[in-house]
C-alpha positions as CSV (number, residue, x, y, z in Angstrom):
1,M,93.7,206.0,154.2
2,S,92.3,205.9,150.7
3,A,88.6,205.7,150.2
4,L,87.2,202.3,149.6
5,L,87.7,201.1,146.0
6,T,84.5,200.5,144.2
7,A,83.6,199.3,140.7
8,C,83.5,202.3,138.3
9,S,81.5,203.0,135.2
10,S,83.0,206.5,134.5
11,L,86.3,207.0,132.8
12,P,89.2,207.3,135.3
13,E,90.7,210.5,133.8
14,G,94.1,211.8,134.9
15,R,97.6,210.5,135.1
16,W,98.2,207.2,136.9
17,Q,101.4,205.4,137.8
18,E,101.8,201.7,138.7
19,T,102.6,201.5,142.5
20,S,104.7,198.3,142.4
21,L,108.4,198.4,142.2
22,A,108.1,197.2,138.6
23,K,111.0,196.4,136.4
24,P,112.2,197.8,134.2
25,S,109.9,200.7,135.0
26,P,106.3,201.2,136.2
27,I,103.4,201.6,133.8
28,T,102.0,205.1,133.4
29,L,98.6,205.9,132.0
30,D,97.3,209.3,130.8
31,I,93.6,209.3,130.3
32,K,91.8,212.5,129.1
33,K,88.4,212.7,127.6
34,D,88.3,209.8,125.0
35,R,92.0,209.3,124.6
36,I,94.6,207.2,126.4
37,S,98.4,207.3,126.3
38,A,100.3,204.6,128.1
39,S,103.9,203.6,128.6
40,A,106.0,200.9,130.3
41,G,109.2,202.8,129.9
42,C,109.9,202.3,126.2
43,N,107.3,203.0,123.5
44,R,104.2,205.2,124.0
45,L,100.9,203.5,123.2
46,M,98.0,205.6,122.1
47,G,94.4,205.0,121.4
48,S,90.7,205.9,121.9
49,V,89.2,204.8,125.2
50,K,85.7,204.5,126.7
51,M,83.9,202.6,129.4
52,S,81.5,199.7,128.8
53,G,79.9,199.0,132.2
54,D,82.9,198.6,134.5
55,Q,85.3,197.7,131.8
56,L,87.9,199.9,130.1
57,V,87.7,199.5,126.4
58,V,90.7,200.7,124.3
59,E,90.4,200.8,120.5
60,Q,92.7,201.8,117.6
61,L,95.8,201.2,119.7
62,A,98.9,202.5,118.0
63,S,102.5,202.7,119.2
64,T,105.7,204.6,118.6
65,L,108.4,202.5,117.0
66,M,111.5,202.5,119.2
67,M,113.3,199.2,119.7
68,C,112.7,197.7,123.1
69,H,114.9,194.9,124.6
70,G,114.8,192.3,127.3
71,E,112.6,193.1,130.3
72,A,111.4,196.4,128.7
73,A,110.0,194.5,125.7
74,Q,108.3,191.9,127.9
75,K,106.7,194.7,130.1
76,E,105.5,196.5,127.0
77,E,103.8,193.3,125.7
78,M,102.1,192.9,129.1
79,L,100.8,196.4,128.9
80,K,99.5,195.9,125.3
81,Q,97.7,192.7,126.6
82,L,96.2,194.6,129.5
83,L,94.8,197.3,127.3
84,S,93.5,194.7,124.8
85,D,91.7,192.6,127.5
86,K,89.1,195.2,128.5
87,P,90.2,195.3,132.2
88,R,87.7,195.9,135.0
89,V,88.0,199.3,136.7
90,Q,87.9,199.9,140.4
91,M,88.9,203.3,141.8
92,S,88.9,205.8,144.6
93,D,90.1,209.4,144.5
94,D,93.8,208.5,144.3
95,Q,93.9,204.8,143.5
96,L,93.0,202.8,140.5
97,I,92.9,199.0,139.9
98,L,92.7,197.5,136.5
99,S,92.1,193.7,136.6
100,T,91.5,190.9,134.2
101,N,90.9,187.2,134.9
102,T,94.6,186.6,135.1
103,T,96.3,189.7,136.5
104,S,95.7,193.0,138.4
105,Y,97.6,196.3,138.3
106,V,97.4,199.0,141.0
107,F,97.9,202.7,140.1
108,K,98.3,205.9,142.1
109,K,97.0,209.3,140.9
110,Q,99.8,211.6,139.8
111,P,100.0,215.3,139.4
112,N,98.5,217.0,136.4
113,M,101.4,217.1,133.9
114,E,100.1,220.4,132.5
115,D,100.9,222.0,135.9
116,G,104.6,221.1,135.8
117,V,107.6,223.1,134.4
118,T,108.8,221.5,131.2
119,H,112.5,220.6,130.7
120,F,114.2,218.9,127.8
121,I,117.3,217.0,128.9
122,Y,120.0,214.8,127.4
123,I,121.2,211.8,129.4
124,A,124.6,210.3,128.8
125,P,124.8,206.5,128.0
126,E,126.7,205.7,131.2
127,T,126.5,206.7,134.9
128,T,129.5,207.8,136.9
129,H,130.7,207.5,140.5
130,C,129.5,210.2,142.8
131,T,128.8,210.9,146.5
132,G,125.5,211.8,148.0
133,V,124.5,210.4,151.4
134,G,127.2,207.8,150.5
135,P,129.0,206.5,147.4
136,M,126.5,206.0,144.6
137,E,126.1,206.0,140.8
138,C,124.8,209.2,139.2
139,M,123.3,209.8,135.8
140,Q,124.9,212.6,133.7
141,I,122.6,215.2,132.2
142,R,122.6,218.4,130.2
143,E,119.9,220.6,128.6
144,S,121.9,221.4,125.5
145,E,124.4,219.3,123.4
146,D,126.9,222.2,123.8
147,D,126.7,222.1,127.6
148,P,129.1,220.0,129.7
149,W,127.6,216.9,131.5
150,T,126.5,217.5,135.1
151,L,125.8,215.0,137.8
152,F,122.2,214.2,138.6
153,Y,121.8,212.8,142.1
154,G,118.1,212.1,142.1
155,D,115.8,210.0,139.9
156,I,113.2,210.7,137.3
157,E,109.8,209.1,138.1
158,G,108.7,206.7,135.4
159,F,112.1,206.5,133.7
160,D,114.4,203.5,133.8
161,F,118.0,204.2,132.7
162,Q,119.6,201.5,130.5
163,P,123.4,201.6,130.3
164,G,124.7,202.1,126.7
165,V,121.6,204.1,125.6
166,A,121.7,207.8,125.0
167,Y,118.4,209.6,125.7
168,R,116.7,212.9,125.2
169,L,113.7,213.3,127.6
170,R,110.9,215.7,128.1
171,V,110.4,215.9,131.9
172,K,108.0,217.9,134.1
173,E,109.2,219.5,137.3
174,F,107.0,219.8,140.4
175,D,107.5,221.3,143.8
176,V,107.7,218.8,146.7
177,P,105.8,220.0,149.7
178,N,107.6,219.6,153.0
179,P,110.6,217.6,151.7
180,P,112.9,215.8,154.1
181,A,116.0,217.7,155.1
182,D,118.3,215.6,152.9
183,A,115.9,215.5,149.9
184,S,115.3,217.9,147.0
185,S,112.4,220.4,147.0
186,K,111.8,219.5,143.4
187,K,110.9,216.3,141.6
188,W,111.0,215.3,138.0
189,I,108.5,213.1,136.2
190,L,109.1,211.6,132.8
191,D,106.7,213.1,130.3
192,Q,108.1,211.6,127.0
193,I,111.2,209.8,125.7
194,V,111.9,212.1,122.7
195,E,114.9,210.1,121.4
196,Q,116.9,207.1,122.4
197,E,119.9,205.6,120.7
198,W,122.0,202.5,121.5
199,V,125.6,203.7,121.5
200,G,127.2,201.0,123.6
201,S,129.8,201.7,126.3
202,Q,131.9,204.8,125.9
């Protein structure tokens, strides 16, 4: 079990990911020294960060300028509001709670992204039928625009695929210790959405 969560006055440095099955994708936070980078699956928000008592204070918040739609846009606004509201911080070694008077978010500590192997990949704007344990839909990926599309049977943590959108991602690859017999020994975590373009159905 995790250590008891307590109010915290020191900056919760590291990479954190929201634990709920959030739609369209979980919030991720990267906090290092006096900088924070955050995403809800669309734009990346960046700013300076410090602690004031047990409150996380984010200043000079800026954002990339990709167009977000529907639930993604709503989730991003919720993230901006959270960072603007000076949330209270509670944490243990591997769990972080940010809370305001109206809402609370629970995060789990993630691997250090600097330790992962970097891949740049393209993702096709539509999935295709494939067979894993059973019939399923697979993303189509490639590392170069000159390569043929290949089926991707897993998922990319922190990434929510939207049909009709072509992506280029920077992902980090990590080893999975003691994976189940039917699971991969590697996992990919979204590091950055480098490009995304609405192209509609093909």
